[in-house]
TORKOL-99723 format. One record per residue (C-alpha): residue in one letter; z, y, x. Coordinates in steps of 0.001 Angstrom, whole numbers, padded with zeros to 6 digits, always signed. Layout:
% TORKOL-99723
aZYX;...
% end
This chain:
% TORKOL-99723
m+112745+067821+072513;q+110935+071043+071517;l+111781+072716+074878;e+110530+069763+076862;t+107303+069877+074983;w+106704+073527+075492;l+107686+073280+079287;l+104951+070401+079568;l+102408+072372+077723;g+103035+075572+079607;s+103026+074057+082999;t+099662+071916+081945;l+098187+075347+080922;v+098996+077173+084147;l+097596+074247+086231;c+094420+074163+084236;a+094005+077988+084649;i+094569+077452+088429;v+091821+074934+088475;a+089768+077483+086526;v+090311+080051+089264;r+088670+077638+091640;l+085670+077078+089549;s+085538+080824+088675;h+085691+081739+092433;r+082689+079407+093344;a+080660+080908+090445;g+081413+084498+091399;l+082889+085217+087968;p+086199+086941+087397;t+088690+084601+086296;l+089380+086518+083047;l+086604+084531+081424;a+088102+081173+082264;y+091458+082178+080882;m+090257+083705+077661;g+088120+080612+077183;i+091414+078623+077436;g+092903+080856+074877;l+089809+080384+072506;l+089997+076523+073018;i+093528+076197+072042;g+093256+078916+069179;e+092818+078722+065440;s+089001+077431+065838;g+089895+074935+068688;f+093290+073106+068742;g+094534+075111+065741;l+097291+077335+067521;k+097365+080541+065484;f+098317+083853+066979;d+097527+087004+065000;n+100663+089387+065921;a+098712+092468+067350;h+102046+094389+067947;l+103300+091548+070235;a+099992+091323+071835;e+100076+094935+072639;v+103631+094760+074022;l+103156+091805+076105;g+099490+093174+077115;l+101000+096428+078379;a+103774+094686+080306;a+101320+092245+081963;l+099164+095238+082757;v+102018+096848+084475;l+102506+093832+086823;i+098819+093664+087472;l+098673+097388+088461;a+101867+096942+090555;e+100117+093980+092512;g+097023+096038+092886;g+098877+098937+094478;i+101028+096691+096711;t+097964+095021+098223;t+095859+098015+098582;n+095410+098972+102137;w+095953+102891+102179;r+093874+103030+105314;h+090851+101860+103308;v+091263+104049+100248;k+092795+107143+101365;g+089488+108737+102054;s+088126+107803+098892;v+091088+109087+096654;p+089509+112576+095832;a+086311+110843+094718;a+088345+108017+092813;i+090383+110790+091106;s+087155+112582+089848;v+085536+109463+088756;s+088874+108449+086886;t+088940+111916+084926;v+085768+113590+084867;g+083755+110508+085035;t+085804+108847+082226;l+085450+111960+079907;i+081598+111842+080596;s+081518+108096+079722;i+083484+108576+076553;g+081200+111273+075356;v+078060+109321+075834;v+079327+106086+074278;a+080998+107721+071279;g+077722+109664+070690;a+075719+106573+070988;a+077947+104710+068507;m+077929+107382+066036;w+073967+107544+066208;l+073034+103987+066460;l+075778+102192+064860;d+076439+104865+062210;m+080263+104669+063018;d+082694+107458+061873;w+083781+109912+064602;q+087232+108496+065067;l+086322+104669+065498;a+083199+105818+067893;f+085656+107705+070121;l+088248+105024+070151;l+085535+102560+071123;a+084178+104734+073889;a+087887+105398+075111;v+088953+101856+075263;l+085817+100794+077049;a+085839+103600+079645;p+088421+102198+082127;t+087407+099614+084621;d+089839+096581+085081;a+092009+096280+088138;a+092379+092556+087886;a+088525+092071+087521;v+087731+094523+090273;f+090138+093202+092860;s+089263+089479+092278;v+085587+090075+092786;l+085020+093029+094988;r+087555+091825+097737;r+085423+088840+098241;l+082177+090980+098996;p+081332+092574+102410;l+081136+096219+101164;p+081898+099701+103149;s+085283+100335+103074;r+085017+103598+101399;l+083059+102023+098475;t+085743+099269+098078;g+088330+101911+098209;l+086780+104191+095804;l+086435+101292+093008;e+089824+100102+093706;a+091560+103383+093529;e+089538+104146+090474;s+090697+100969+088665;g+094121+101869+089461;f+093869+105536+088345;n+091606+105429+085304;d+093988+103594+083049;a+096405+106704+082654;p+094067+109348+081228;v+092463+106634+078869;v+095784+105535+077503;i+096425+109250+076547;v+093321+109437+074725;v+093708+106396+072884;m+097200+107027+071742;a+096060+110505+070370;l+093169+108926+068363;s+095123+105848+067190;v+096323+107574+064004;k+095325+106687+060351;h+092650+109224+059210;a+093196+111338+062244;a+091925+114872+062267;a+089940+116065+065446;p+092478+116654+068102;n+093006+119895+069738;l+091066+119800+073069;l+092862+122374+074877;e+096287+120802+073833;l+095231+117385+074745;f+093928+118543+078135;g+097339+120312+078749;v+099076+117076+077838;m+096780+114868+080018;v+097265+117178+083081;y+101113+117165+082736;e+101477+113496+082094;l+099122+112616+085065;a+100834+115144+087359;a+104299+114049+086360;g+103303+110363+086626;a+102024+110914+090116;l+105111+112789+091279;i+107309+110107+089816;g+105496+107278+091438;i+105658+109052+094879;a+109321+109756+094551;v+110244+106203+093424;g+108040+104730+096098;w+109395+106962+098968;l+113070+106576+098147;g+112632+102992+097500;a+111031+102361+100897;w+113611+104392+102562;a+116416+102498+100969;l+115005+099160+101781;r+114375+100174+105372;h+118078+101135+105927;m+119895+098121+104311;a+119615+094449+105366;l+119828+092304+102285;p+121424+088789+102585;a+118208+086842+101641;s+114529+087652+102501;g+113494+086645+098937;l+115418+089677+097651;y+112925+092266+099271;p+109987+091157+097130;i+111999+091235+093916;a+113414+094694+094776;v+109814+096402+095309;l+108589+095005+092228;s+111530+096121+090356;l+111211+099532+091732;t+107444+099606+090541;v+108547+098500+087210;g+111141+101077+087017;a+108612+103875+087980;y+106725+102918+084741;g+109964+103059+082551;g+111244+106087+084166;a+107788+107952+083816;a+107487+106827+080079;k+110909+108058+079200;l+110016+111391+080521;h+106781+111376+078486;a+104653+111038+081665;s+101942+108565+082750;g+103683+105223+083301;f+100520+103492+084404;l+099877+106287+087011;a+103597+106092+088047;v+103642+102382+088663;y+100400+102227+090675;v+101307+105181+092968;s+104687+103866+093505;a+103242+100357+094406;l+100761+102076+096799;v+103563+103785+098711;l+105693+100790+098925;g+102905+098482+099762;n+101901+100467+102761;a+105356+101584+103834;r+106982+099951+106938;l+109269+097527+104878;p+110898+094207+105963;h+108992+091037+104951;r+105961+093120+103845;p+103636+089967+103735;a+106113+088109+101882;t+106299+090945+099404;r+102539+090876+099051;g+102340+087229+098474;f+105216+087417+095669;a+103345+090216+093850;e+100117+088416+093920;g+101877+085251+092401;i+103437+087269+089649;a+100107+089168+089077;w+098361+085688+088654;l+100918+084551+086159;a+100443+087762+084020;q+096672+087573+084298;i+096889+083892+082977;g+099345+084801+080145;l+097574+087904+079302;f+094009+086756+079082;v+095045+083328+077148;m+096914+085464+074728;l+093907+087688+074195;g+091707+084753+073722;l+094317+083364+071096;l+094287+086682+069480;a+090477+086761+068964;s+088882+085249+065853;p+085935+083248+067084;l+084416+083262+063522;e+084229+087056+063592;l+082748+087542+067029;p+079044+086322+066335;a+078679+089197+063748;q+079484+091749+066484;i+077083+090401+069011;l+074331+092956+068223;p+076608+095965+068191;a+078241+094922+071342;l+074786+094433+073043;v+073813+097934+071927;i+076969+099682+073209;g+077316+097603+076234;f+073695+098340+077612;i+074496+102116+076750;l+077645+101779+078582;l+076082+099834+081684;l+072829+101558+082039;i+073494+105150+080872;a+077060+106190+080408;r+078608+104567+083669;p+075671+105579+086011;l+075719+109147+084543;s+079527+109436+085042;v+079467+108033+088409;v+076446+110342+089618;l+078029+113431+088138;s+081645+112815+089117;t+080868+112155+092700;l+078693+115005+093498;g+079640+116476+096952;f+081641+113417+097996;g+078877+112113+100351;l+078052+108976+098672;s+074606+107279+099390;w+072416+106448+096328;g+072859+102864+097096;e+076693+103129+096810;k+076327+105080+093610;v+074097+102378+092073;f+076399+099718+093013;a+079381+101556+091846;s+077755+101848+088475;w+077012+098335+088320;a+080373+097266+089471;g+082324+098931+086682;l+083797+095721+085497;r+085609+095643+082187;g+088434+093071+081433;a+091808+092980+080133;v+092532+096690+079875;p+090050+097595+077184;i+091081+094515+074939;v+094612+095545+075391;l+093962+098936+074405;a+091932+097807+071453;t+095324+096344+070062;i+096761+099783+069714;p+094527+100885+066809;m+095318+097547+065188;v+098933+098036+065439;n+098666+101502+063982;q+096263+099955+061266;v+093446+102400+062069;p+090452+101609+059597;g+087947+099427+061297;a+090310+098440+063996;n+089666+094798+063850;t+085956+095347+064192;l+086576+097444+067170;f+088599+094636+068649;s+085946+092228+067979;i+083119+094445+069464;v+085169+095188+072559;f+086192+091348+073152;t+082334+090517+072863;i+081306+093310+075378;v+083739+092090+077885;v+082749+088408+077863;l+079024+089126+077643;f+078961+091784+080345;t+081222+090150+082581;l+078966+087228+082650;l+076129+089574+083262;q+077642+091755+086005;g+080065+089518+087858;p+077627+086838+089335;t+074901+089623+090063;l+077207+091727+092282;p+076392+090236+095598;l+072680+090604+094931;v+072974+094077+093825;a+074812+094769+097098;r+072001+093419+098919;w+069555+095193+097077;c+071526+098452+097927;g+071607+097685+101510;l+075348+097624+101670;k+077502+095847+104173;s+080895+095881+105651;d+081922+098230+108168;e+085242+096686+109021;q+085825+095495+112771;a+088325+092891+113808;r+090695+091442+111163;e+094224+093245+110823;l+097247+091560+112243;d+099562+089973+109704;v+102999+091335+110786;e+106192+090399+108930;a+109428+091947+109908;a+113087+090947+109470;p+116000+093354+110159;l+118774+092479+112465;e+121294+094834+111344;e+123998+093957+113831;l+121816+094462+116922;h+119917+097618+115441;a+116713+095751+116009;d+113900+094136+114199;l+112158+090799+114491;l+108379+090850+114043;e+106475+087828+113206;v+103085+088302+114358;r+100103+085889+113543;v+096962+086319+115736;p+093802+086068+113601;l+090805+083966+114681;d+088734+086833+115547;s+091439+089102+117061;r+090840+090383+120735;l+094433+089509+121422;n+092799+086060+122188;g+092653+085708+125969;v+095132+088654+126740;e+098193+087852+128906;i+101622+089023+127950;f+102142+091674+130540;e+098724+093149+129565;l+100082+094020+126065;r+101926+096809+127577;l+104480+097021+124855;p+106943+099936+125007;q+110323+099465+126731;g+112608+097971+124003;a+110107+095435+122696;s+109441+091957+123888;v+107549+088756+123164;t+110443+086278+122901;l+108634+083117+121458;v+105142+081892+121073;v+104334+079131+118565;r+101181+077342+119311;d+099991+074108+117576;g+103254+073487+116233;t+105081+073827+119401;s+107261+076646+120323;f+108046+077925+124028;v+109323+081066+125735;p+106425+082922+127229;g+106159+084353+130759;e+104626+087531+132081;t+101212+085601+132717;t+101165+083519+129400;t+097776+083828+127867;l+097768+084564+124093;r+095219+082309+121984;a+093871+082805+118298;g+096011+081217+115896;d+099307+081821+117976;t+102486+082999+116331;l+104461+085513+118304;l+108064+086507+117691;v+108581+090027+119008;v+112062+091605+119020;t+112021+095244+118979;t+114512+098062+118888;a+114292+100233+115544;e+113383+103229+117689;v+110076+101757+119198;r+109113+099358+116355;e+106388+101426+115168;a+104916+102125+118689;a+105006+098213+119342;e+103172+097507+116044;r+100500+100118+116894;r+099940+098713+120376;l+099619+095066+118961;r+097165+096366+116389;a+095155+098527+119085;v+094868+095430+121367;s+093934+093185+118341;r+091100+095484+117452;r+089667+096600+120869;g+091282+094361+123553;k+093527+095134+126397;l+091513+098143+127322;a+091992+099726+123713;g+093413+102939+125093;w+090060+103590+127020;f+088326+103295+123760;g+090503+105791+121970;e+092156+102996+119763;t+095753+103942+118806;g+096419+101305+116360;g+097021+103607+113455;
% end
């Protein structure tokens, strides 16, 4: 009977969280607030469910962050972020160190904290949160290089911060050797990136050259590879967080079978991880202790939002060609979420003096400033004069390998704003070896002729040999973006 009760409660909780997603989406808020609110509601000051195991929270929290980072990498479009990667690396390293220095100094001066607790507070607050950034920014019409910068930063900046937090989370720690800490950071980040690239590249190569018996195995394999990258990097004392994000980025942008299905599976797993993570963190917080930390949280939060974050963004993006409007928005869009709260459990597990107070301050800052920043992002984007520079929507192409025929079957969904609308089959000029074999329109399928006109909303089945698959995909993307005369406009579908 106990199993049935827990299954009923668990499914009810997940369904309530799904409804909360809809409400948060309409309000423009990251869903983390709704989830943490559910955790507080069922916790010790609500329905009375007590949870105070910081060690378990740390382990489960880090595991959930691995899955969330994996989903972030898999669903990130490399074409959008590749131009922003150098700036994102600078913001994630140089900018993070600047932010830590400013916030730690303010905490020691204004709150009279000892140096260890002040630098721990500054470090755990330094990284932006991938789940919060992805859930809010992907709904806003922003320049692709700015979105790419913020997405890549949220994926990269966990790694250096974890190194700093682990170095400081020691009872009565002495001041670390900065040169030694810098060397460790360089090694862990470089090794983590290389492991992530290796796992992603080898995994993509293997999945392209084997036909698994069920399409559902491909998403499981991709997610397992990313989690394995984290474990392998951690075993080699490298940055597991960077390894999982980089491997997911490589796999998510590789020419894999059933790629849209893989993205959908990763998103579903990440949603479950977010629900469990934020509810657990809400349970871990002690509501009776939070009101006493509102004033310190406001002081540090405004220092972070109005001084440390803008200063770190401005200084770390010098020479990268960002406009002042983009820098202002990037400063305001540095959303904090689960990552700072999970990192705040590390000092608690290591019994650092003042760690419980630090956790309460961080939790309060995340709640208060998410309420402030989340709903105002569209307004700030308008004030900064920002708008999307994207053209027509990308085609959604899913591939299934036909091993015996040495061919691939592409499923192509024509978006509503695609310029494939009105194009006749012969005008596609697909390479020899590729052919549109079936069209599904309004629930009815038929074999098209050379003069069949495509319509928005159609689903096409394209059979192509392995040798010309990439060329066929590029041609379809090119026509979708610029029409049947795409070649005249220099559009190659890359």
